[in-house]
LUMZADO-595212 format. One record per atom (N, C-alpha, C): x, y, z. Coordinates in steps of 0.1 Angstrom, whole numbers, padded with zeros to 4 digits, always signed. Layout:
! LUMZADO-595212
XYZ;...
END
This chain:
! LUMZADO-595212
-0031+0031+0311;-0030+0041+0303;-0017+0048+0307;-0011+0051+0298;+0001+0060+0293;-0004+0073+0292;+0008+0080+0309;+0008+0093+0307;+0018+0099+0306;+0023+0110+0301;+0034+0117+0298;+0036+0135+0299;+0045+0140+0306;+0044+0155+0308;+0043+0162+0299;+0039+0171+0294;+0041+0183+0282;+0055+0188+0282;+0058+0183+0273;+0073+0191+0267;+0069+0202+0259;+0074+0221+0261;+0068+0226+0252;+0079+0223+0239;+0076+0228+0231;+0086+0230+0219;+0090+0216+0208;+0085+0208+0220;+0096+0193+0217;+0093+0192+0205;+0081+0196+0194;+0088+0191+0183;+0093+0196+0171;+0100+0208+0178;+0107+0215+0170;+0119+0209+0175;+0126+0199+0187;+0137+0196+0192;+0136+0186+0182;+0123+0174+0179;+0126+0169+0175;+0129+0164+0159;+0123+0176+0151;+0127+0180+0140;+0137+0183+0135;+0144+0192+0146;+0160+0192+0143;+0171+0181+0146;+0168+0173+0154;+0176+0157+0162;+0175+0148+0151;+0165+0142+0143;+0162+0134+0139;+0172+0134+0125;+0176+0120+0125;+0188+0120+0112;+0181+0115+0101;+0185+0119+0089;+0178+0125+0083;+0191+0124+0065;+0183+0116+0059;+0190+0113+0043;+0185+0118+0032;+0190+0122+0023;+0184+0120+0011;+0180+0112+0006;+0173+0115-0006;+0165+0098-0010;+0160+0103-0028;+0159+0095-0033;+0156+0097-0047;+0150+0084-0057;+0144+0077-0043;+0137+0067-0050;+0123+0067-0049;+0116+0085-0048;+0105+0082-0048;+0099+0093-0061;+0096+0093-0066;+0093+0103-0081;+0079+0108-0082;+0078+0124-0084;+0061+0126-0082;+0059+0125-0099;+0045+0120-0099;+0037+0116-0108;+0024+0128-0109;+0023+0128-0126;+0009+0138-0133;-0003+0134-0122;-0009+0141-0117;-0020+0142-0110;-0029+0151-0115;-0043+0140-0120;-0059+0146-0125;-0064+0158-0113;-0060+0157-0102;-0065+0164-0092;-0062+0174-0082;-0067+0181-0075;-0062+0188-0066;-0064+0186-0049;-0074+0176-0047;-0079+0174-0038;-0071+0167-0031;-0069+0161-0015;-0066+0154-0012;-0066+0142-0011;-0056+0132-0012;-0062+0120-0013;-0056+0112-0001;-0063+0105+0005;-0057+0102+0017;-0056+0080+0018;-0063+0075+0012;-0058+0063+0003;-0057+0056-0007;-0050+0050-0010;-0041+0042-0023;-0044+0030-0021;-0050+0023-0030;-0052+0008-0031;-0044+0000-0039;-0037-0010-0044;-0032-0016-0052;-0037-0034-0052;-0043-0040-0065;-0041-0050-0063;-0033-0060-0070;-0025-0051-0083;-0015-0057-0087;-0007-0041-0088;+0010-0048-0099;+0018-0040-0102;+0010-0026-0115;+0001-0030-0121;-0002-0018-0126;-0017-0017-0121;-0028-0018-0115;-0037-0013-0114;-0043-0007-0101;-0044-0003-0100;-0044+0010-0082;-0056+0021-0084;-0062+0023-0071;-0073+0032-0071;-0067+0042-0062;-0069+0056-0061;-0070+0066-0052;-0080+0075-0044;-0080+0074-0035;-0094+0084-0030;-0093+0090-0020;-0105+0100-0017;-0100+0114-0007;-0116+0128-0010;-0109+0134-0007;-0114+0146-0007;-0126+0151-0021;-0138+0153-0013;-0145+0159-0027;-0157+0150-0036;-0152+0132-0029;-0157+0120-0038;-0147+0115-0047;-0135+0119-0047;-0128+0122-0058;-0120+0104-0052;-0122+0098-0066;-0115+0086-0071;-0107+0083-0080;-0100+0079-0083;-0086+0079-0096;-0083+0069-0098;-0082+0062-0108;-0074+0047-0113;-0065+0047-0123;-0052+0037-0119;-0044+0039-0129;-0044+0022-0135;-0040+0021-0145;-0042+0008-0150;-0025+0003-0159;-0017+0016-0151;-0006+0010-0159;+0005+0013-0149;+0004+0010-0138;+0016+0012-0127;+0015+0025-0126;+0008+0035-0123;+0005+0045-0121;+0011+0060-0128;+0015+0052-0144;+0019+0063-0150;+0009+0071-0152;+0002+0068-0158;-0015+0076-0161;-0021+0075-0151;-0034+0085-0142;-0044+0083-0137;-0057+0087-0140;-0066+0086-0139;-0081+0091-0145;-0089+0090-0136;-0100+0102-0136;-0107+0100-0126;-0119+0098-0130;-0125+0086-0121;-0134+0078-0119;-0150+0084-0115;-0168+0078-0124;-0172+0089-0118;-0178+0082-0108;-0183+0087-0097;-0193+0083-0086;-0205+0087-0080;-0211+0087-0077;-0226+0093-0069;-0219+0105-0063;-0212+0104-0054;-0209+0111-0040;-0203+0124-0045;-0199+0135-0038;-0194+0142-0041;-0184+0145-0025;-0188+0137-0014;-0182+0143-0003;-0168+0135-0003;-0169+0134+0010;-0154+0130+0020;-0153+0108+0017;-0144+0106+0009;-0143+0093+0010;-0131+0088+0021;-0134+0080+0030;-0128+0082+0043;-0119+0067+0039;-0125+0056+0030;-0115+0043+0029;-0120+0034+0015;-0106+0030+0013;-0112+0021-0003;-0107+0010-0007;-0108+0001-0007;-0102-0013-0003;-0111-0023-0020;-0105-0031-0021;-0098-0036-0035;-0098-0053-0029;-0114-0064-0035;-0104-0076-0030;-0096-0082-0049;-0103-0075-0061;-0092-0079-0069;-0093-0067-0078;-0089-0065-0090;-0091-0057-0099;-0102-0051-0105;-0115-0057-0101;-0127-0057-0103;-0134-0053-0092;-0134-0057-0084;-0143-0055-0068;-0135-0045-0056;-0147-0039-0053;-0140-0029-0048;-0152-0020-0035;-0147-0016-0027;-0155-0008-0022;-0149+0005-0010;-0160+0016-0015;-0153+0026-0007;-0164+0029+0008;-0162+0039+0013;-0165+0043+0028;-0169+0057+0025;-0179+0062+0025;-0180+0073+0026;-0189+0085+0039;-0187+0097+0041;-0194+0105+0051;-0194+0117+0043;-0208+0121+0042;-0210+0140+0042;-0207+0145+0054;-0222+0141+0061;-0218+0150+0074;-0223+0139+0085;-0220+0137+0099;-0221+0124+0109;-0236+0120+0106;-0248+0137+0110;-0264+0138+0109;-0268+0124+0102;-0260+0124+0090;-0264+0118+0077;-0262+0105+0070;-0252+0097+0083;-0250+0085+0081;-0242+0085+0075;-0239+0073+0069;-0225+0063+0058;-0231+0056+0051;-0228+0063+0035;-0227+0058+0020;-0218+0046+0019;-0219+0037+0013;-0209+0029+0008;-0214+0021-0007;-0198+0027-0014;-0203+0022-0028;-0192+0012-0032;-0196+0005-0039;-0193-0006-0043;-0190-0005-0066;-0179-0012-0066;-0179-0017-0083;-0177-0025-0080;-0177-0033-0095;-0174-0049-0100;-0176-0050-0115;-0167-0036-0116;-0158-0036-0131;-0145-0024-0127;-0142-0027-0117;-0125-0022-0117;-0129-0007-0112;-0142+0001-0111;-0149+0011-0109;-0154+0022-0124;-0153+0011-0133;-0161+0020-0142;-0173+0022-0138;-0181+0015-0128;-0195+0020-0124;-0194+0016-0113;-0199+0029-0103;-0199+0027-0087;-0216+0028-0087;-0214+0022-0074;-0234+0021-0074;-0228+0026-0056;-0237+0032-0049;-0239+0039-0036;-0250+0033-0027;-0247+0032-0020;-0261+0025-0009;-0257+0032+0004;-0266+0036+0013;-0270+0043+0019;-0261+0029+0036;-0259+0027+0042;-0261+0020+0055;-0271+0024+0058;-0279+0012+0067;-0291+0008+0067;-0294+0017+0082;-0285+0019+0090;-0288+0022+0101;-0279+0035+0102;-0290+0048+0104;-0281+0064+0100;-0273+0066+0110;-0275+0063+0121;-0271+0064+0133;-0258+0063+0136;-0253+0051+0129;-0237+0046+0132;-0229+0052+0122;-0217+0054+0119;-0212+0062+0108;-0195+0055+0113;-0193+0051+0095;-0182+0043+0097;-0171+0051+0086;-0160+0044+0089;-0143+0053+0081;-0137+0042+0076;-0135+0028+0079;-0128+0020+0074;-0136+0005+0070;-0129+0002+0058;-0135-0008+0056;-0120-0022+0051;-0131-0032+0051;-0122-0048+0050;-0131-0054+0042;-0125-0065+0035;-0130-0076+0030;-0117-0093+0028;-0124-0100+0037;-0118-0113+0034;-0121-0120+0020;-0126-0122+0020;-0130-0126+0002;-0144-0118-0004;-0152-0124-0012;-0161-0118-0021;-0178-0114-0012;-0176-0125+0001;-0191-0126+0009;-0181-0116+0018;-0177-0122+0029;-0167-0117+0042;-0164-0107+0046;-0171-0092+0049;-0164-0081+0050;-0169-0071+0063;-0160-0063+0068;-0160-0060+0081;-0164-0042+0076;-0167-0032+0088;-0171-0022+0086;-0168-0017+0102;-0158-0006+0103;-0158+0002+0116;-0156+0017+0117;-0161+0021+0125;-0156+0041+0128;-0155+0042+0141;-0169+0055+0141;-0172+0063+0150;-0178+0053+0165;-0175+0056+0178;-0178+0052+0187;-0180+0038+0191;-0166+0030+0183;-0164+0015+0183;-0175+0008+0180;-0180+0012+0166;-0188+0006+0162;-0182-0005+0150;-0186-0014+0148;-0180-0029+0137;-0188-0032+0133;-0195-0038+0122;-0204-0043+0115;-0200-0054+0107;-0207-0061+0105;-0195-0073+0094;-0211-0083+0084;-0208-0084+0072;-0215-0090+0064;-0211-0103+0059;-0216-0114+0054;-0216-0126+0051;-0221-0129+0036;-0230-0115+0031;-0235-0122+0017;-0229-0108+0010;-0214-0105+0013;-0210-0093+0007;-0214-0079+0002;-0225-0076+0013;-0223-0065+0022;-0241-0059+0013;-0251-0068+0011;-0261-0068+0005;-0272-0068+0022;-0265-0072+0033;-0273-0074+0049;-0255-0067+0060;-0261-0066+0070;-0248-0059+0083;-0254-0065+0091;-0249-0072+0098;-0250-0071+0112;-0238-0065+0122;-0244-0064+0133;-0236-0057+0146;-0226-0066+0145;-0211-0062+0152;-0210-0075+0158;-0210-0071+0178;-0202-0078+0181;-0204-0076+0197;-0193-0072+0199;-0189-0057+0211;-0178-0049+0213;-0179-0047+0227;-0166-0054+0234;-0168-0056+0250;-0173-0039+0252;-0175-0040+0269;-0176-0024+0272;-0168-0023+0281;-0155-0024+0279;-0143-0017+0281;-0143-0005+0285;-0139+0009+0292;-0139+0021+0287;-0133+0028+0277;-0126+0014+0270;-0122+0020+0255;-0131+0016+0240;-0137+0006+0247;-0147-0003+0237;-0153+0010+0228;-0156+0019+0229;-0167+0029+0225;-0157+0043+0216;-0143+0040+0215;-0132+0053+0212;-0137+0055+0194;-0132+0057+0191;-0132+0059+0174;-0123+0050+0168;-0128+0045+0156;-0117+0033+0149;-0113+0037+0137;-0103+0040+0133;-0097+0047+0122;-0095+0031+0110;-0087+0020+0114;-0081+0012+0106;-0090-0003+0112;-0093-0014+0101;-0096-0025+0103;-0087-0034+0092;-0087-0043+0100;-0077-0056+0089;-0075-0071+0099;-0078-0080+0089;-0075-0092+0095;-0060-0100+0092;-0056-0106+0099;-0043-0117+0096;-0048-0128+0093;-0059-0138+0093;-0065-0146+0089;-0076-0148+0090;-0085-0157+0083;-0099-0156+0086;-0102-0155+0101;-0100-0162+0113;-0103-0158+0122;-0100-0148+0133;-0084-0143+0127;-0083-0132+0136;-0081-0115+0130;-0089-0108+0134;-0088-0093+0132;-0083-0082+0141;-0076-0073+0136;-0076-0063+0144;-0080-0049+0135;-0084-0044+0149;-0086-0027+0144;-0081-0017+0158;-0078-0008+0150;-0073+0003+0156;-0077+0017+0157;-0076+0024+0169;-0079+0041+0170;-0078+0048+0180;-0090+0050+0187;-0086+0061+0198;-0090+0075+0196;-0085+0084+0203;-0088+0097+0209;-0073+0106+0213;-0065+0119+0206;-0056+0121+0209;-0056+0123+0225;-0047+0125+0232;-0043+0128+0244;-0052+0121+0255;-0055+0109+0248;-0062+0101+0257;-0057+0086+0256;-0059+0082+0245;-0057+0065+0243;-0058+0063+0235;-0044+0056+0227;-0043+0046+0215;-0051+0030+0216;-0059+0027+0213;-0063+0018+0213;-0062+0008+0203;-0066-0004+0206;-0065-0022+0198;-0077-0029+0204;-0082-0028+0193;-0097-0038+0192;-0088-0053+0187;-0094-0063+0191;-0088-0076+0185;-0101-0086+0190;-0100-0099+0178;-0112-0102+0179;-0106-0119+0173;-0107-0132+0174;-0102-0145+0172;-0112-0155+0167;-0127-0148+0164;-0137-0155+0157;-0143-0153+0147;-0133-0144+0138;-0140-0145+0129;-0147-0128+0126;-0148-0117+0135;-0149-0105+0137;-0166-0105+0145;-0170-0119+0148;-0185-0117+0156;-0181-0110+0173;-0171-0111+0179;-0170-0105+0192;-0154-0102+0190;-0151-0089+0200;-0141-0080+0196;-0138-0075+0211;-0125-0074+0217;-0121-0072+0231;-0108-0053+0225;-0112-0047+0237;-0105-0031+0232;-0099-0030+0246;-0084-0026+0241;-0076-0022+0251;-0065-0012+0247;-0063-0002+0258;-0052+0008+0249;-0039+0008+0257;-0028+0014+0241;-0016+0007+0243;-0009+0017+0242;-0016+0030+0241;-0003+0042+0240;-0015+0053+0244;-0008+0069+0244;-0011+0081+0248;-0021+0089+0237;-0016+0084+0224;-0018+0090+0210;-0028+0081+0203;-0037+0082+0193;-0045+0074+0189;-0035+0067+0176;-0039+0055+0171;-0035+0048+0156;-0046+0049+0146;-0035+0049+0138;-0042+0049+0124;-0042+0040+0109;-0032+0033+0116;-0027+0022+0106;-0024+0006+0108;-0025-0005+0105;-0020-0017+0106;-0016-0027+0094;+0000-0037+0099;+0007-0039+0091;+0008-0052+0098;+0000-0065+0088;-0003-0076+0096;+0006-0086+0089;+0022-0083+0089;+0029-0090+0081;+0031-0105+0079;+0031-0112+0091;+0031-0126+0095;+0023-0122+0109;+0021-0134+0113;+0017-0138+0125;+0026-0135+0139;+0041-0135+0135;+0053-0129+0143;+0053-0114+0139;+0047-0106+0131;+0055-0092+0124;+0040-0084+0125;+0037-0081+0137;+0022-0071+0139;+0031-0055+0139;+0021-0048+0134;+0024-0037+0136;+0011-0024+0136;+0009-0018+0145;+0002-0005+0146;+0009+0007+0151;+0006+0015+0140;+0012+0027+0141;+0003+0042+0142;+0007+0056+0148;+0000+0067+0149;+0009+0074+0153;+0000+0088+0167;+0009+0100+0170;+0001+0110+0171;+0006+0120+0169;-0001+0131+0173;+0007+0140+0169;+0005+0158+0168;+0010+0167+0163;+0021+0169+0172;+0018+0169+0189;+0028+0174+0198;+0041+0165+0202;+0036+0151+0202;+0043+0137+0202;+0049+0134+0192;+0045+0134+0180;+0054+0128+0169;+0046+0116+0169;+0057+0108+0157;+0047+0095+0153;+0053+0086+0168;+0044+0072+0169;+0046+0064+0176;+0039+0048+0169;+0043+0037+0172;+0039+0027+0169;+0041+0010+0180;+0034+0002+0178;+0033-0007+0189;+0039-0022+0181;+0038-0028+0187;+0047-0043+0170;+0048-0052+0187;+0040-0068+0171;+0034-0078+0185;+0041-0090+0175;+0046-0102+0183;+0057-0112+0177;+0046-0123+0185;+0038-0122+0187;+0025-0133+0192;+0012-0134+0187;+0010-0131+0174;-0008-0126+0169;-0013-0119+0181;-0010-0108+0184;-0013-0101+0194;-0018-0097+0211;-0007-0107+0215;-0015-0113+0229;-0003-0102+0237;+0006-0094+0229;+0013-0089+0244;+0022-0077+0228;+0015-0062+0228;+0019-0054+0223;+0036-0044+0230;+0043-0043+0220;+0053-0036+0225;+0056-0017+0221;+0053-0008+0227;+0051+0004+0226;+0066+0008+0219;+0063+0021+0211;+0079+0028+0207;+0076+0042+0207;+0080+0046+0209;+0077+0061+0207;+0089+0067+0194;+0090+0070+0182;+0102+0072+0176;+0107+0088+0175;+0097+0092+0181;+0106+0107+0181;+0105+0116+0172;+0100+0111+0164;+0101+0119+0145;+0087+0129+0147;+0089+0141+0142;+0075+0153+0138;+0070+0147+0127;+0056+0143+0135;+0040+0138+0123;+0038+0127+0128;+0024+0122+0124;+0016+0117+0127;+0021+0101+0119;+0018+0087+0126;+0021+0073+0115;+0011+0075+0109;+0005+0075+0097;-0010+0076+0091;-0007+0063+0082;+0006+0056+0075;+0006+0044+0064;+0016+0039+0068;+0017+0021+0068;+0028+0017+0067;+0028+0010+0060;+0041+0001+0051;+0040-0007+0039;+0056-0012+0040;+0055-0028+0037;+0068-0034+0036;+0073-0033+0022;+0085-0027+0020;+0092-0033+0003;+0097-0045+0000;+0106-0050+0011;+0109-0056+0012;+0106-0066+0030;+0112-0084+0026;+0110-0085+0042;+0115-0076+0055;+0123-0072+0052;+0129-0062+0064;+0127-0048+0059;+0122-0041+0046;+0125-0027+0045;+0111-0020+0047;+0110-0012+0056;+0094-0007+0059;+0093+0010+0057;+0082+0015+0054;+0078+0026+0051;+0065+0034+0053;+0073+0039+0062;+0061+0051+0073;+0058+0063+0066;+0044+0064+0063;+0043+0081+0055;+0038+0086+0072;+0048+0100+0068;+0042+0107+0085;+0035+0116+0080;+0026+0119+0071;+0017+0125+0071;+0020+0145+0068;+0018+0152+0074;+0018+0167+0073;+0028+0170+0078;+0039+0161+0081;+0054+0166+0083;+0061+0166+0071;+0059+0161+0061;+0065+0159+0048;+0078+0151+0045;+0076+0139+0055;+0087+0134+0058;+0083+0119+0062;+0092+0102+0056;+0094+0095+0058;+0103+0091+0069;+0093+0079+0079;+0100+0069+0090;+0106+0061+0080;+0121+0057+0082;+0124+0045+0067;+0128+0035+0080;+0127+0019+0077;+0135+0013+0085;+0138-0001+0075;+0151-0005+0080;+0160-0016+0070;+0161-0032+0075;+0154-0024+0085;+0155-0041+0098;+0147-0045+0108;+0132-0042+0098;+0119-0049+0104;+0114-0038+0115;+0118-0024+0115;+0117-0018+0121;+0123-0019+0142;+0133-0027+0141;+0142-0021+0152;+0146-0006+0150;+0154-0002+0143;+0157+0011+0142;+0150+0017+0131;+0151+0036+0132;+0139+0038+0123;+0155+0054+0125;+0148+0056+0108;+0155+0070+0099;+0148+0081+0094;+0147+0092+0093;+0135+0101+0088;+0148+0106+0072;+0136+0104+0066;+0137+0109+0049;+0128+0118+0045;+0136+0130+0044;+0123+0142+0032;+0112+0131+0022;+0099+0132+0021;+0093+0135+0013;+0092+0141-0003;+0098+0135-0012;+0099+0145-0026;+0089+0160-0027;+0091+0166-0031;+0090+0182-0027;+0081+0180-0014;+0090+0180-0003;+0079+0180+0008;+0064+0177+0008;+0059+0166+0001;+0045+0161-0004;+0042+0158+0013;+0029+0162+0019;+0026+0154+0030;+0019+0140+0025;+0021+0129+0027;+0018+0116+0025;+0009+0111+0033;-0004+0101+0031;-0012+0100+0037;-0015+0083+0033;-0007+0081+0027;-0011+0064+0026;-0003+0063+0017;+0005+0043+0018;+0016+0041+0007;+0012+0025+0010;+0020+0024-0005;+0009+0008-0009;+0028+0001-0017;+0026-0009-0015;+0037-0018-0021;+0032-0032-0030;+0029-0033-0038;+0028-0049-0044;+0041-0056-0043;+0053-0052-0044;+0064-0061-0043;+0073-0051-0043;+0085-0055-0044;+0097-0051-0039;+0101-0041-0051;+0095-0042-0061;+0101-0031-0073;+0084-0020-0073;+0077-0023-0069;+0065-0018-0074;+0058-0008-0058;+0058+0005-0060;+0051+0008-0047;+0048+0027-0051;+0035+0028-0046;+0032+0038-0046;+0028+0051-0032;+0024+0060-0032;+0021+0069-0024;+0015+0081-0028;+0004+0085-0017;-0009+0095-0019;-0008+0105-0010;-0015+0114-0012;-0011+0127-0003;-0023+0140-0005;-0017+0149+0003;-0025+0165+0005;-0023+0174-0017;-0032+0179-0019;-0034+0185-0025;-0027+0177-0041;-0038+0164-0041;-0034+0153-0050;-0023+0146-0054;-0014+0150-0047;-0003+0143-0047;+0001+0129-0049;+0007+0128-0058;+0010+0110-0063;+0022+0105-0063;+0035+0101-0057;+0043+0093-0061;+0045+0075-0062;+0059+0074-0072;+0057+0061-0075;+0073+0062-0069;+0074+0050-0067;+0088+0041-0058;+0093+0040-0070;+0106+0045-0074;+0114+0039-0087;+0126+0032-0081;+0131+0020-0086;+0138+0012-0081;+0150+0015-0084;+0162+0014-0080;+0175+0012-0085;+0179+0002-0096;+0178+0000-0104;+0175-0016-0112;+0191-0019-0114;+0193-0033-0109;+0207-0033-0114;+0203-0049-0126;+0217-0045-0132;+0217-0056-0144;+0208-0048-0155;+0203-0037-0152;+0192-0033-0172;+0201-0018-0172;+0200-0018-0185;+0207-0002-0188;+0195+0000-0196;+0194+0016-0199;+0176+0021-0207;+0185+0028-0218;+0174+0031-0228;+0181+0041-0235;+0169+0049-0241;+0163+0058-0240;+0150+0065-0244;+0152+0073-0253;+0164+0077-0254;+0166+0091-0262;+0160+0089-0277;+0162+0079-0283;+0155+0075-0297;+0146+0062-0296;+0136+0071-0302;+0116+0062-0295;+0120+0054-0311;+0124+0038-0305;+0125+0030-0315;+0116+0025-0328;+0113+0025-0342;+0101+0019-0349;+0096+0005-0344;+0102+0001-0342;+0096-0015-0343;+0098-0024-0324;+0089-0029-0322;+0095-0039-0311;+0103-0046-0315;+0115-0050-0310;+0124-0064-0311;+0132-0068-0300;+0134-0085-0303;+0143-0089-0291;+0155-0094-0302;+0166-0093-0297;+0178-0096-0302;+0184-0107-0297;+0193-0116-0303;+0202-0130-0295;+0208-0119-0286;+0210-0134-0276;+0215-0128-0265;+0233-0130-0271;+0241-0123-0263;+0255-0123-0265;+0265-0118-0252;+0270-0132-0247;+0277-0141-0257;+0267-0156-0259;+0266-0162-0270;+0259-0179-0267;+0264-0185-0277;+0270-0199-0267;+0268-0203-0255;+0276-0192-0247;+0268-0190-0233;+0279-0182-0225;+0280-0192-0208;+0286-0185-0200;+0289-0188-0184;+0301-0181-0180;+0289-0177-0167;+0282-0177-0165;+0272-0164-0169;+0274-0152-0170;+0263-0145-0177;+0265-0141-0193;+0255-0134-0200;+0252-0124-0208;+0243-0113-0212;+0243-0108-0219;+0232-0096-0222;+0220-0106-0231;+0211-0098-0230;+0200-0097-0240;+0194-0082-0244;+0192-0081-0248;+0183-0064-0259;+0172-0066-0265;+0168-0058-0262;+0154-0055-0274;+0145-0040-0269;+0135-0037-0278;+0128-0025-0277;+0117-0022-0276;+0116-0013-0271;+0098-0008-0270;+0097+0000-0281;+0085-0003-0287;+0078+0011-0296;+0073+0018-0287;+0062+0008-0281;+0054+0018-0273;+0054+0016-0256;+0046+0028-0249;+0047+0023-0237;+0040+0016-0231;+0046+0006-0221;+0036-0004-0216;+0044-0013-0208;+0033-0019-0198;+0037-0032-0197;+0045-0043-0202;+0056-0048-0197;+0064-0054-0205;+0071-0066-0196;+0070-0079-0197;+0076-0087-0194;+0090-0099-0202;+0100-0103-0197;+0110-0109-0200;+0115-0116-0192;+0113-0132-0197;+0109-0144-0188;+0119-0156-0195;+0126-0161-0185;+0138-0172-0188;+0128-0181-0189;+0129-0191-0198;+0122-0210-0192;+0132-0216-0194;+0132-0232-0186;+0144-0241-0189;+0133-0248-0207;+0137-0258-0203;+0136-0265-0218;+0127-0271-0214;+0118-0270-0204;+0101-0281-0203;+0093-0270-0201;+0093-0256-0201;+0088-0245-0207;+0085-0239-0191;+0091-0244-0179;+0090-0237-0167;+0098-0224-0163;+0091-0214-0159;+0096-0198-0156;+0112-0207-0146;+0121-0199-0153;+0133-0198-0143;+0138-0190-0140;+0131-0175-0142;+0136-0164-0142;+0128-0155-0146;+0128-0141-0140;+0117-0128-0144;+0129-0115-0143;+0132-0118-0152;+0143-0106-0156;+0137-0091-0158;+0123-0088-0161;+0117-0077-0165;+0100-0080-0162;+0097-0072-0156;+0078-0075-0153;+0074-0060-0148;+0075-0051-0155;+0071-0034-0151;+0064-0027-0164;+0058-0022-0161;+0060-0007-0170;+0070+0004-0184;+0076-0005-0188;+0084+0005-0195;+0077+0015-0208;+0089+0024-0208;+0083+0035-0216;+0090+0029-0227;+0089+0038-0239;+0094+0035-0254;+0109+0037-0253;+0113+0028-0255;+0135+0027-0257;+0137+0015-0255;+0155+0016-0259;+0158+0002-0259;+0167+0000-0247;+0167-0011-0242;+0171-0019-0233;+0182-0030-0228;+0186-0032-0227;+0201-0042-0223;+0205-0050-0207;+0193-0065-0207;+0191-0070-0191;+0204-0080-0194;+0212-0081-0183;+0223-0088-0178;+0212-0100-0171;+0213-0116-0177;+0214-0124-0173;+0223-0138-0164;+0222-0142-0153;+0235-0145-0141;+0231-0159-0147;+0235-0164-0153;+0231-0183-0156;+0244-0191-0144;+0246-0184-0135;+0252-0188-0120;+0250-0198-0115;+0234-0196-0113;+0231-0209-0104;+0216-0217-0110;+0220-0213-0122;+0212-0226-0129;+0222-0239-0137;+0217-0249-0140;+0227-0262-0149;+0227-0261-0163;+0240-0265-0168;+0242-0263-0178;+0231-0272-0190;+0227-0262-0202;+0213-0267-0210;+0208-0257-0218;+0201-0262-0224;+0192-0251-0237;+0180-0246-0227;+0182-0229-0226;+0168-0219-0227;+0162-0208-0233;+0151-0211-0226;+0142-0199-0237;+0142-0187-0231;+0141-0176-0240;+0136-0158-0232;+0126-0152-0238;+0118-0147-0233;+0105-0148-0244;+0102-0128-0234;+0103-0118-0248;+0095-0109-0244;+0080-0105-0251;+0075-0101-0242;+0059-0097-0242;+0052-0083-0240;+0055-0073-0251;+0045-0057-0244;+0036-0058-0255;+0024-0059-0249;+0011-0052-0257;+0011-0062-0264;+0006-0066-0279;+0005-0078-0290;+0017-0083-0291;+0030-0077-0291;+0042-0081-0291;+0046-0092-0286;+0046-0103-0292;+0058-0117-0281;+0063-0121-0292;+0079-0126-0286;+0087-0133-0291;+0096-0135-0288;+0105-0152-0289;+0113-0159-0279;+0122-0162-0285;+0134-0160-0282;+0145-0168-0284;+0153-0178-0277;+0164-0188-0285;+0169-0195-0271;+0185-0193-0272;+0189-0198-0259;+0200-0197-0255;+0208-0207-0247;+0220-0211-0245;+0224-0219-0242;+0238-0216-0227;+0234-0222-0219;+0245-0220-0205;+0252-0232-0210;+0269-0227-0207;+0273-0244-0212;+0288-0243-0198;+0286-0251-0191;+0297-0252-0179;+0310-0257-0181;
END
């Protein structure tokens, strides 16, 4: 166990000494709720959910531009939300500890949520994870971990070792693969604990790796594992492993806030939500170095998710919803004039070497794709694949890495679809 002396006013020193950079990547979105949102989950660049206080579950099907409130049978705290795909998902909810845990499930994207109390009302869970439609896991207070092999119709208790830390609260559970899983948690000022299983979650061992609890797990691959946490007094912390969790290296960031949620945007860029501090911890080198960045509107962010390098979202207190807006390269936009129809123009110049411009108009806001195909119909390049507002766009296509020949580019938006031919001539 790690012991450290208390340092009076350290949090204020941390807040003043941390390097900060302005940022404009995150844009505040309209939110249909004012309740705190604790977790968000996206299955693709369009479909996502967020949940939190008062049984609130909200859903977007257009990449986070618009959110709607979904009805569900509970009106109390939702601890965690997880989706296997855009149809099948689960929530874990607790009203009072004496009343046990309620598990919510949907098979139609949240249009209908069904609630079932966990069979044992003396066990309380706060996190859920499914490997597939049958195998899933619950974890929570007193180190409790349960497993299902039939999609949640029945649950059985996993064996957790009897170490001094094994019965500490668990905040998050995730799996690296079908065999190897991790859980994290702990108690403030006592220990940050990591649980590990190597037999598909049937047996778990627990050990302490920090003096403050952990709140989230990021499993990029077997050589890039991160678990984050911290507390109000000492700030954010994380441990990392490069050998499937056999050895964990402890790091104290020295930033005011708790590490609540961690997500990769690219292979090396990481965003860590620091919760109540209204700040991000940001790394561009896979966690070797970090800086702090203010959150838009100083929002207290509790959860962050990326589906790819272009699409990310974050949620927080008072219904805060943020969307990551990348600085697009090679695309210009004009939304001052709303087009009367969809259109796809002939690229110019054509033939070209190596660059050309493709212009198009979007009549109605919505998901849009502009894909380049080779002569055999194989996808050669994805130029646009995101939610676009109505307007006119011009995209630059660089054919430097493509051989001479005939190519086709196809625009799809809503029911509109059109394809045109272009030629690379070297």
